[in-house]
ChimeraX commands (.cxc) that place a marker at each C-alpha (Angstrom):
marker #1 position -25.23,-43.45,-3.68 radius 0.5
marker #1 position -21.95,-41.54,-3.76 radius 0.5
marker #1 position -22.01,-38.42,-1.86 radius 0.5
marker #1 position -22.11,-35.41,-4.03 radius 0.5
marker #1 position -19.20,-33.19,-3.09 radius 0.5
marker #1 position -20.23,-29.74,-2.20 radius 0.5
marker #1 position -18.80,-26.91,-3.87 radius 0.5
marker #1 position -16.46,-24.76,-1.92 radius 0.5
marker #1 position -17.53,-20.90,-1.78 radius 0.5
marker #1 position -16.27,-17.67,-0.78 radius 0.5
marker #1 position -16.93,-16.88,2.84 radius 0.5
marker #1 position -18.32,-13.60,1.52 radius 0.5
marker #1 position -20.39,-12.59,-1.40 radius 0.5
marker #1 position -18.62,-11.62,-4.45 radius 0.5
marker #1 position -21.67,-10.33,-6.26 radius 0.5
marker #1 position -20.37,-6.67,-5.98 radius 0.5
marker #1 position -17.24,-7.65,-8.17 radius 0.5
marker #1 position -17.75,-6.72,-11.96 radius 0.5
marker #1 position -16.24,-8.96,-14.71 radius 0.5
marker #1 position -12.71,-7.85,-15.44 radius 0.5
marker #1 position -12.75,-6.14,-18.90 radius 0.5
marker #1 position -9.33,-5.36,-20.34 radius 0.5
marker #1 position -8.04,-4.45,-24.04 radius 0.5
marker #1 position -6.06,-7.37,-25.14 radius 0.5
marker #1 position -5.55,-10.79,-23.44 radius 0.5
marker #1 position -5.68,-10.96,-19.76 radius 0.5
marker #1 position -2.25,-11.31,-18.15 radius 0.5
marker #1 position -1.36,-12.58,-14.67 radius 0.5
marker #1 position 0.41,-9.22,-14.01 radius 0.5
marker #1 position -2.67,-6.92,-14.89 radius 0.5
marker #1 position -5.09,-9.29,-13.09 radius 0.5
marker #1 position -2.80,-9.17,-10.18 radius 0.5
marker #1 position -2.90,-5.33,-9.91 radius 0.5
marker #1 position -6.77,-5.64,-10.50 radius 0.5
marker #1 position -7.11,-8.01,-7.47 radius 0.5
marker #1 position -4.59,-5.88,-5.34 radius 0.5
marker #1 position -6.85,-2.90,-5.85 radius 0.5
marker #1 position -10.06,-4.69,-5.02 radius 0.5
marker #1 position -8.48,-5.92,-1.70 radius 0.5
marker #1 position -7.28,-2.57,-0.90 radius 0.5
marker #1 position -10.55,-0.94,-1.60 radius 0.5
marker #1 position -12.43,-3.61,0.40 radius 0.5
marker #1 position -14.44,-5.12,-2.26 radius 0.5
marker #1 position -12.80,-8.34,-1.08 radius 0.5
marker #1 position -12.91,-7.71,2.62 radius 0.5
marker #1 position -10.43,-8.06,5.34 radius 0.5
marker #1 position -9.90,-11.79,6.28 radius 0.5
marker #1 position -12.36,-13.19,3.79 radius 0.5
marker #1 position -11.80,-16.70,2.42 radius 0.5
marker #1 position -12.00,-16.77,-1.39 radius 0.5
marker #1 position -12.90,-19.56,-3.73 radius 0.5
marker #1 position -10.72,-19.23,-6.71 radius 0.5
marker #1 position -13.34,-21.15,-8.85 radius 0.5
marker #1 position -16.08,-18.46,-7.84 radius 0.5
marker #1 position -13.72,-15.63,-8.24 radius 0.5
marker #1 position -12.66,-16.69,-11.81 radius 0.5
marker #1 position -16.42,-16.93,-12.76 radius 0.5
marker #1 position -17.21,-13.50,-11.41 radius 0.5
marker #1 position -14.29,-11.73,-13.17 radius 0.5
marker #1 position -14.92,-13.82,-16.13 radius 0.5
marker #1 position -11.25,-15.12,-16.47 radius 0.5
marker #1 position -9.60,-18.29,-16.69 radius 0.5
marker #1 position -8.01,-19.91,-13.69 radius 0.5
marker #1 position -4.52,-19.98,-15.14 radius 0.5
marker #1 position -3.61,-16.19,-15.03 radius 0.5
marker #1 position -5.71,-15.98,-11.69 radius 0.5
marker #1 position -3.78,-18.81,-9.99 radius 0.5
marker #1 position -0.38,-17.06,-11.16 radius 0.5
marker #1 position -2.18,-13.46,-9.66 radius 0.5
marker #1 position -2.65,-15.14,-6.52 radius 0.5
marker #1 position 0.81,-16.34,-6.16 radius 0.5
marker #1 position 2.07,-12.83,-6.62 radius 0.5
marker #1 position -0.63,-11.51,-4.07 radius 0.5
marker #1 position 0.66,-14.26,-1.47 radius 0.5
marker #1 position 4.48,-13.49,-2.37 radius 0.5
marker #1 position 3.26,-9.83,-0.97 radius 0.5
marker #1 position 1.60,-11.10,1.98 radius 0.5
marker #1 position -1.67,-9.70,0.89 radius 0.5
marker #1 position -3.18,-13.20,1.00 radius 0.5
marker #1 position -2.17,-16.72,2.24 radius 0.5
marker #1 position -2.96,-20.12,0.87 radius 0.5
marker #1 position -5.22,-22.55,3.02 radius 0.5
marker #1 position -5.40,-26.32,2.71 radius 0.5
marker #1 position -7.22,-27.54,-0.46 radius 0.5
marker #1 position -6.06,-24.35,-2.54 radius 0.5
marker #1 position -8.40,-22.08,-0.54 radius 0.5
marker #1 position -7.02,-18.60,-0.13 radius 0.5
marker #1 position -7.69,-16.17,2.58 radius 0.5
marker #1 position -7.03,-12.18,2.70 radius 0.5
marker #1 position -4.59,-11.58,5.28 radius 0.5
marker #1 position -6.56,-10.25,8.37 radius 0.5
marker #1 position -5.45,-6.70,10.00 radius 0.5
marker #1 position -6.78,-5.19,12.79 radius 0.5
marker #1 position -6.32,-2.25,14.77 radius 0.5
marker #1 position -3.32,-3.79,16.71 radius 0.5
marker #1 position -1.46,-3.94,13.60 radius 0.5
marker #1 position -1.27,-0.25,12.82 radius 0.5
marker #1 position 1.70,0.43,15.20 radius 0.5
marker #1 position 3.69,-2.66,13.60 radius 0.5
marker #1 position 2.70,-1.87,10.04 radius 0.5
marker #1 position 3.39,1.74,10.25 radius 0.5
marker #1 position 6.28,1.86,12.42 radius 0.5
marker #1 position 8.02,-0.75,10.09 radius 0.5
marker #1 position 7.15,1.34,7.06 radius 0.5
marker #1 position 8.76,4.42,8.52 radius 0.5
marker #1 position 12.06,2.53,9.66 radius 0.5
marker #1 position 12.60,1.01,6.06 radius 0.5
marker #1 position 11.32,4.05,4.06 radius 0.5
marker #1 position 13.54,6.31,6.07 radius 0.5
marker #1 position 16.55,3.90,5.45 radius 0.5
marker #1 position 15.89,3.87,1.80 radius 0.5
marker #1 position 15.47,7.52,1.63 radius 0.5
marker #1 position 18.93,7.96,3.22 radius 0.5
marker #1 position 20.71,5.85,0.60 radius 0.5
marker #1 position 18.75,7.13,-2.19 radius 0.5
marker #1 position 18.75,10.91,-2.10 radius 0.5
marker #1 position 22.62,11.51,-2.53 radius 0.5
marker #1 position 22.12,9.53,-5.74 radius 0.5
marker #1 position 19.23,11.18,-7.23 radius 0.5
marker #1 position 19.81,12.48,-10.84 radius 0.5
marker #1 position 17.72,15.07,-12.83 radius 0.5
marker #1 position 15.68,12.49,-14.05 radius 0.5
marker #1 position 14.61,11.00,-10.78 radius 0.5
marker #1 position 13.91,14.53,-9.26 radius 0.5
marker #1 position 11.62,15.34,-12.46 radius 0.5
marker #1 position 9.77,12.12,-11.55 radius 0.5
marker #1 position 9.20,13.18,-7.95 radius 0.5
marker #1 position 8.16,16.80,-9.20 radius 0.5
marker #1 position 5.85,15.00,-11.74 radius 0.5
marker #1 position 4.18,12.97,-9.33 radius 0.5
marker #1 position 3.84,16.06,-7.02 radius 0.5
marker #1 position 1.91,17.63,-9.68 radius 0.5
marker #1 position -0.33,14.82,-10.57 radius 0.5
marker #1 position -1.11,14.48,-6.75 radius 0.5
marker #1 position -2.22,18.19,-6.76 radius 0.5
marker #1 position -4.06,17.89,-9.85 radius 0.5
marker #1 position -6.17,14.95,-8.60 radius 0.5
marker #1 position -6.60,16.07,-4.99 radius 0.5
marker #1 position -10.39,16.71,-5.49 radius 0.5
marker #1 position -10.96,14.02,-8.22 radius 0.5
marker #1 position -13.67,11.63,-7.59 radius 0.5
marker #1 position -11.43,8.93,-8.93 radius 0.5
marker #1 position -8.92,8.70,-6.10 radius 0.5
marker #1 position -6.98,5.89,-7.83 radius 0.5
marker #1 position -5.36,8.51,-9.96 radius 0.5
marker #1 position -4.29,10.38,-6.72 radius 0.5
marker #1 position -3.14,6.93,-5.17 radius 0.5
marker #1 position -1.12,6.18,-8.25 radius 0.5
marker #1 position 0.76,9.34,-8.11 radius 0.5
marker #1 position 1.29,8.90,-4.48 radius 0.5
marker #1 position 2.73,5.48,-4.87 radius 0.5
marker #1 position 5.00,6.71,-7.61 radius 0.5
marker #1 position 6.48,9.54,-5.41 radius 0.5
marker #1 position 7.19,7.17,-2.66 radius 0.5
marker #1 position 8.65,4.43,-4.79 radius 0.5
marker #1 position 11.14,6.99,-6.43 radius 0.5
marker #1 position 12.45,7.95,-2.99 radius 0.5
marker #1 position 13.92,4.37,-2.23 radius 0.5
marker #1 position 15.44,2.49,-5.53 radius 0.5
marker #1 position 19.10,2.79,-4.34 radius 0.5
marker #1 position 18.11,0.41,-1.57 radius 0.5
marker #1 position 17.43,-2.57,-3.93 radius 0.5
marker #1 position 14.68,-4.46,-5.47 radius 0.5
marker #1 position 14.14,-6.84,-2.68 radius 0.5
marker #1 position 14.04,-4.03,-0.25 radius 0.5
marker #1 position 11.38,-2.37,-2.45 radius 0.5
marker #1 position 9.32,-5.29,-2.66 radius 0.5
marker #1 position 9.37,-5.74,1.12 radius 0.5
marker #1 position 8.56,-2.07,1.85 radius 0.5
marker #1 position 5.70,-2.35,-0.81 radius 0.5
marker #1 position 3.94,-4.98,1.32 radius 0.5
marker #1 position 3.84,-2.55,4.13 radius 0.5
marker #1 position 2.54,0.16,1.94 radius 0.5
marker #1 position -0.22,-1.98,1.08 radius 0.5
marker #1 position -0.91,-2.92,4.57 radius 0.5
marker #1 position -0.92,0.60,5.81 radius 0.5
marker #1 position -3.29,1.61,2.92 radius 0.5
marker #1 position -5.78,-1.38,3.92 radius 0.5
marker #1 position -5.62,-0.08,7.52 radius 0.5
marker #1 position -6.23,3.49,6.64 radius 0.5
marker #1 position -9.26,2.52,4.47 radius 0.5
marker #1 position -10.55,0.14,6.92 radius 0.5
marker #1 position -10.42,2.72,9.91 radius 0.5
marker #1 position -10.15,6.12,8.63 radius 0.5
marker #1 position -13.02,8.32,9.91 radius 0.5
marker #1 position -12.00,11.67,7.87 radius 0.5
marker #1 position -10.38,11.52,4.52 radius 0.5
marker #1 position -6.58,12.56,4.78 radius 0.5
marker #1 position -5.53,12.10,0.81 radius 0.5
marker #1 position -5.59,15.23,-0.95 radius 0.5
marker #1 position -5.42,17.67,2.21 radius 0.5
marker #1 position -3.36,20.93,2.21 radius 0.5
marker #1 position -1.22,19.71,4.75 radius 0.5
marker #1 position -0.55,16.43,2.83 radius 0.5
marker #1 position 0.54,18.62,-0.11 radius 0.5
marker #1 position 2.96,20.75,1.95 radius 0.5
marker #1 position 4.44,17.68,3.23 radius 0.5
marker #1 position 5.42,16.12,-0.32 radius 0.5
marker #1 position 6.49,19.84,-1.55 radius 0.5
marker #1 position 8.88,19.83,1.52 radius 0.5
marker #1 position 10.36,16.26,0.89 radius 0.5
marker #1 position 10.76,17.32,-2.95 radius 0.5
marker #1 position 12.77,20.43,-1.71 radius 0.5
marker #1 position 15.00,18.58,0.49 radius 0.5
marker #1 position 15.74,15.75,-2.14 radius 0.5
marker #1 position 16.45,18.60,-4.70 radius 0.5
marker #1 position 18.92,19.98,-2.14 radius 0.5
marker #1 position 20.32,16.36,-1.67 radius 0.5
marker #1 position 19.92,16.86,2.14 radius 0.5
marker #1 position 19.30,13.07,2.78 radius 0.5
marker #1 position 18.66,13.28,6.47 radius 0.5
marker #1 position 16.40,16.18,6.09 radius 0.5
marker #1 position 14.25,14.19,3.50 radius 0.5
marker #1 position 14.43,10.91,5.54 radius 0.5
marker #1 position 13.14,12.81,8.70 radius 0.5
marker #1 position 10.14,14.56,6.58 radius 0.5
marker #1 position 9.20,11.11,5.24 radius 0.5
marker #1 position 9.20,9.73,8.51 radius 0.5
marker #1 position 6.97,12.58,9.91 radius 0.5
marker #1 position 4.66,12.21,7.03 radius 0.5
marker #1 position 4.12,8.56,7.42 radius 0.5
marker #1 position 4.09,8.59,11.17 radius 0.5
marker #1 position 1.26,11.26,11.20 radius 0.5
marker #1 position -1.04,8.84,9.44 radius 0.5
marker #1 position -0.58,6.25,11.81 radius 0.5
marker #1 position -1.06,8.71,14.81 radius 0.5
marker #1 position -4.01,10.24,13.52 radius 0.5
marker #1 position -5.60,6.75,13.12 radius 0.5
marker #1 position -4.69,5.54,16.44 radius 0.5
marker #1 position -5.76,8.59,17.89 radius 0.5
marker #1 position -9.29,8.27,16.32 radius 0.5
marker #1 position -9.95,4.60,16.84 radius 0.5
marker #1 position -7.73,3.41,19.59 radius 0.5
marker #1 position -6.41,6.39,21.79 radius 0.5
marker #1 position -5.62,4.12,24.90 radius 0.5
marker #1 position -2.86,2.31,22.73 radius 0.5
marker #1 position 0.56,3.60,22.70 radius 0.5
marker #1 position 2.29,3.72,19.23 radius 0.5
marker #1 position 5.69,2.68,20.77 radius 0.5
marker #1 position 7.30,1.38,17.47 radius 0.5
marker #1 position 6.10,4.71,15.26 radius 0.5
marker #1 position 7.18,7.11,17.98 radius 0.5
marker #1 position 10.49,5.38,18.27 radius 0.5
marker #1 position 11.17,5.30,14.35 radius 0.5
marker #1 position 10.15,8.91,14.20 radius 0.5
marker #1 position 12.64,9.84,17.06 radius 0.5
marker #1 position 15.54,8.17,15.17 radius 0.5
marker #1 position 14.99,10.29,12.05 radius 0.5
marker #1 position 14.42,13.33,13.98 radius 0.5
marker #1 position 17.74,13.01,16.01 radius 0.5
marker #1 position 19.58,12.11,12.70 radius 0.5
marker #1 position 18.25,15.22,11.22 radius 0.5
marker #1 position 19.44,17.27,14.29 radius 0.5
marker #1 position 22.75,15.83,14.43 radius 0.5
marker link #1:1,2 radius 0.2
marker link #1:2,3 radius 0.2
marker link #1:3,4 radius 0.2
marker link #1:4,5 radius 0.2
marker link #1:5,6 radius 0.2
marker link #1:6,7 radius 0.2
marker link #1:7,8 radius 0.2
marker link #1:8,9 radius 0.2
marker link #1:9,10 radius 0.2
marker link #1:10,11 radius 0.2
marker link #1:11,12 radius 0.2
marker link #1:12,13 radius 0.2
marker link #1:13,14 radius 0.2
marker link #1:14,15 radius 0.2
marker link #1:15,16 radius 0.2
marker link #1:16,17 radius 0.2
marker link #1:17,18 radius 0.2
marker link #1:18,19 radius 0.2
marker link #1:19,20 radius 0.2
marker link #1:20,21 radius 0.2
marker link #1:21,22 radius 0.2
marker link #1:22,23 radius 0.2
marker link #1:23,24 radius 0.2
marker link #1:24,25 radius 0.2
marker link #1:25,26 radius 0.2
marker link #1:26,27 radius 0.2
marker link #1:27,28 radius 0.2
marker link #1:28,29 radius 0.2
marker link #1:29,30 radius 0.2
marker link #1:30,31 radius 0.2
marker link #1:31,32 radius 0.2
marker link #1:32,33 radius 0.2
marker link #1:33,34 radius 0.2
marker link #1:34,35 radius 0.2
marker link #1:35,36 radius 0.2
marker link #1:36,37 radius 0.2
marker link #1:37,38 radius 0.2
marker link #1:38,39 radius 0.2
marker link #1:39,40 radius 0.2
marker link #1:40,41 radius 0.2
marker link #1:41,42 radius 0.2
marker link #1:42,43 radius 0.2
marker link #1:43,44 radius 0.2
marker link #1:44,45 radius 0.2
marker link #1:45,46 radius 0.2
marker link #1:46,47 radius 0.2
marker link #1:47,48 radius 0.2
marker link #1:48,49 radius 0.2
marker link #1:49,50 radius 0.2
marker link #1:50,51 radius 0.2
marker link #1:51,52 radius 0.2
marker link #1:52,53 radius 0.2
marker link #1:53,54 radius 0.2
marker link #1:54,55 radius 0.2
marker link #1:55,56 radius 0.2
marker link #1:56,57 radius 0.2
marker link #1:57,58 radius 0.2
marker link #1:58,59 radius 0.2
marker link #1:59,60 radius 0.2
marker link #1:60,61 radius 0.2
marker link #1:61,62 radius 0.2
marker link #1:62,63 radius 0.2
marker link #1:63,64 radius 0.2
marker link #1:64,65 radius 0.2
marker link #1:65,66 radius 0.2
marker link #1:66,67 radius 0.2
marker link #1:67,68 radius 0.2
marker link #1:68,69 radius 0.2
marker link #1:69,70 radius 0.2
marker link #1:70,71 radius 0.2
marker link #1:71,72 radius 0.2
marker link #1:72,73 radius 0.2
marker link #1:73,74 radius 0.2
marker link #1:74,75 radius 0.2
marker link #1:75,76 radius 0.2
marker link #1:76,77 radius 0.2
marker link #1:77,78 radius 0.2
marker link #1:78,79 radius 0.2
marker link #1:79,80 radius 0.2
marker link #1:80,81 radius 0.2
marker link #1:81,82 radius 0.2
marker link #1:82,83 radius 0.2
marker link #1:83,84 radius 0.2
marker link #1:84,85 radius 0.2
marker link #1:85,86 radius 0.2
marker link #1:86,87 radius 0.2
marker link #1:87,88 radius 0.2
marker link #1:88,89 radius 0.2
marker link #1:89,90 radius 0.2
marker link #1:90,91 radius 0.2
marker link #1:91,92 radius 0.2
marker link #1:92,93 radius 0.2
marker link #1:93,94 radius 0.2
marker link #1:94,95 radius 0.2
marker link #1:95,96 radius 0.2
marker link #1:96,97 radius 0.2
marker link #1:97,98 radius 0.2
marker link #1:98,99 radius 0.2
marker link #1:99,100 radius 0.2
marker link #1:100,101 radius 0.2
marker link #1:101,102 radius 0.2
marker link #1:102,103 radius 0.2
marker link #1:103,104 radius 0.2
marker link #1:104,105 radius 0.2
marker link #1:105,106 radius 0.2
marker link #1:106,107 radius 0.2
marker link #1:107,108 radius 0.2
marker link #1:108,109 radius 0.2
marker link #1:109,110 radius 0.2
marker link #1:110,111 radius 0.2
marker link #1:111,112 radius 0.2
marker link #1:112,113 radius 0.2
marker link #1:113,114 radius 0.2
marker link #1:114,115 radius 0.2
marker link #1:115,116 radius 0.2
marker link #1:116,117 radius 0.2
marker link #1:117,118 radius 0.2
marker link #1:118,119 radius 0.2
marker link #1:119,120 radius 0.2
marker link #1:120,121 radius 0.2
marker link #1:121,122 radius 0.2
marker link #1:122,123 radius 0.2
marker link #1:123,124 radius 0.2
marker link #1:124,125 radius 0.2
marker link #1:125,126 radius 0.2
marker link #1:126,127 radius 0.2
marker link #1:127,128 radius 0.2
marker link #1:128,129 radius 0.2
marker link #1:129,130 radius 0.2
marker link #1:130,131 radius 0.2
marker link #1:131,132 radius 0.2
marker link #1:132,133 radius 0.2
marker link #1:133,134 radius 0.2
marker link #1:134,135 radius 0.2
marker link #1:135,136 radius 0.2
marker link #1:136,137 radius 0.2
marker link #1:137,138 radius 0.2
marker link #1:138,139 radius 0.2
marker link #1:139,140 radius 0.2
marker link #1:140,141 radius 0.2
marker link #1:141,142 radius 0.2
marker link #1:142,143 radius 0.2
marker link #1:143,144 radius 0.2
marker link #1:144,145 radius 0.2
marker link #1:145,146 radius 0.2
marker link #1:146,147 radius 0.2
marker link #1:147,148 radius 0.2
marker link #1:148,149 radius 0.2
marker link #1:149,150 radius 0.2
marker link #1:150,151 radius 0.2
marker link #1:151,152 radius 0.2
marker link #1:152,153 radius 0.2
marker link #1:153,154 radius 0.2
marker link #1:154,155 radius 0.2
marker link #1:155,156 radius 0.2
marker link #1:156,157 radius 0.2
marker link #1:157,158 radius 0.2
marker link #1:158,159 radius 0.2
marker link #1:159,160 radius 0.2
marker link #1:160,161 radius 0.2
marker link #1:161,162 radius 0.2
marker link #1:162,163 radius 0.2
marker link #1:163,164 radius 0.2
marker link #1:164,165 radius 0.2
marker link #1:165,166 radius 0.2
marker link #1:166,167 radius 0.2
marker link #1:167,168 radius 0.2
marker link #1:168,169 radius 0.2
marker link #1:169,170 radius 0.2
marker link #1:170,171 radius 0.2
marker link #1:171,172 radius 0.2
marker link #1:172,173 radius 0.2
marker link #1:173,174 radius 0.2
marker link #1:174,175 radius 0.2
marker link #1:175,176 radius 0.2
marker link #1:176,177 radius 0.2
marker link #1:177,178 radius 0.2
marker link #1:178,179 radius 0.2
marker link #1:179,180 radius 0.2
marker link #1:180,181 radius 0.2
marker link #1:181,182 radius 0.2
marker link #1:182,183 radius 0.2
marker link #1:183,184 radius 0.2
marker link #1:184,185 radius 0.2
marker link #1:185,186 radius 0.2
marker link #1:186,187 radius 0.2
marker link #1:187,188 radius 0.2
marker link #1:188,189 radius 0.2
marker link #1:189,190 radius 0.2
marker link #1:190,191 radius 0.2
marker link #1:191,192 radius 0.2
marker link #1:192,193 radius 0.2
marker link #1:193,194 radius 0.2
marker link #1:194,195 radius 0.2
marker link #1:195,196 radius 0.2
marker link #1:196,197 radius 0.2
marker link #1:197,198 radius 0.2
marker link #1:198,199 radius 0.2
marker link #1:199,200 radius 0.2
marker link #1:200,201 radius 0.2
marker link #1:201,202 radius 0.2
marker link #1:202,203 radius 0.2
marker link #1:203,204 radius 0.2
marker link #1:204,205 radius 0.2
marker link #1:205,206 radius 0.2
marker link #1:206,207 radius 0.2
marker link #1:207,208 radius 0.2
marker link #1:208,209 radius 0.2
marker link #1:209,210 radius 0.2
marker link #1:210,211 radius 0.2
marker link #1:211,212 radius 0.2
marker link #1:212,213 radius 0.2
marker link #1:213,214 radius 0.2
marker link #1:214,215 radius 0.2
marker link #1:215,216 radius 0.2
marker link #1:216,217 radius 0.2
marker link #1:217,218 radius 0.2
marker link #1:218,219 radius 0.2
marker link #1:219,220 radius 0.2
marker link #1:220,221 radius 0.2
marker link #1:221,222 radius 0.2
marker link #1:222,223 radius 0.2
marker link #1:223,224 radius 0.2
marker link #1:224,225 radius 0.2
marker link #1:225,226 radius 0.2
marker link #1:226,227 radius 0.2
marker link #1:227,228 radius 0.2
marker link #1:228,229 radius 0.2
marker link #1:229,230 radius 0.2
marker link #1:230,231 radius 0.2
marker link #1:231,232 radius 0.2
marker link #1:232,233 radius 0.2
marker link #1:233,234 radius 0.2
marker link #1:234,235 radius 0.2
marker link #1:235,236 radius 0.2
marker link #1:236,237 radius 0.2
marker link #1:237,238 radius 0.2
marker link #1:238,239 radius 0.2
marker link #1:239,240 radius 0.2
marker link #1:240,241 radius 0.2
marker link #1:241,242 radius 0.2
marker link #1:242,243 radius 0.2
marker link #1:243,244 radius 0.2
marker link #1:244,245 radius 0.2
marker link #1:245,246 radius 0.2
marker link #1:246,247 radius 0.2
marker link #1:247,248 radius 0.2
marker link #1:248,249 radius 0.2
marker link #1:249,250 radius 0.2
marker link #1:250,251 radius 0.2
marker link #1:251,252 radius 0.2
marker link #1:252,253 radius 0.2
marker link #1:253,254 radius 0.2
view
């Protein structure tokens, strides 16, 4: 008698994942954004292996857009493929905080330096609108609205660095967000200090002061990393984060 091949299953339960409901047809792009949010929120855990067949069934979608959405996630470094079409959420741990945030600070600061001198009125208005949206949703139980405005703000600071630059930096934003959600013991999103930082960055952008804006953005991102490390791994020295911070602070003072 031929052996019955066992069905591959995910390494974690996907029971908490609800069917994906969307008005109109399911596209790979919309499904990619939905899966990305499930991973960032921890609904699909750090390091989990995923059966695409099982995931398609849980979401109630066909495998064609799901495969394309998975390819998009893999290109962003959020997941990676394994033998036999098995995929796994890219594992992160506390040791990645310095590397992820340090790289983010260096890249975003460089993007700000080349973008701020070229900001037009439309982009300044976009930044101001994002700041208003963040303040509006600071205490909203739907934190996704705040996160969307926050991401919009940071994306508007770097477009002159190019599309590939923005795509690469986006992967570090996602990894930083996953780390914060995995390890943060006290919520920082929506805090007064955070709003003050965004307002100060906006003011520097309006003044076309690129070095000031870059230094403020560097402090803004570095503070999140230093807060995390101080809470969960105070014995580790955040060498890359501190070096990146010093570079942009020195540029502002020059």
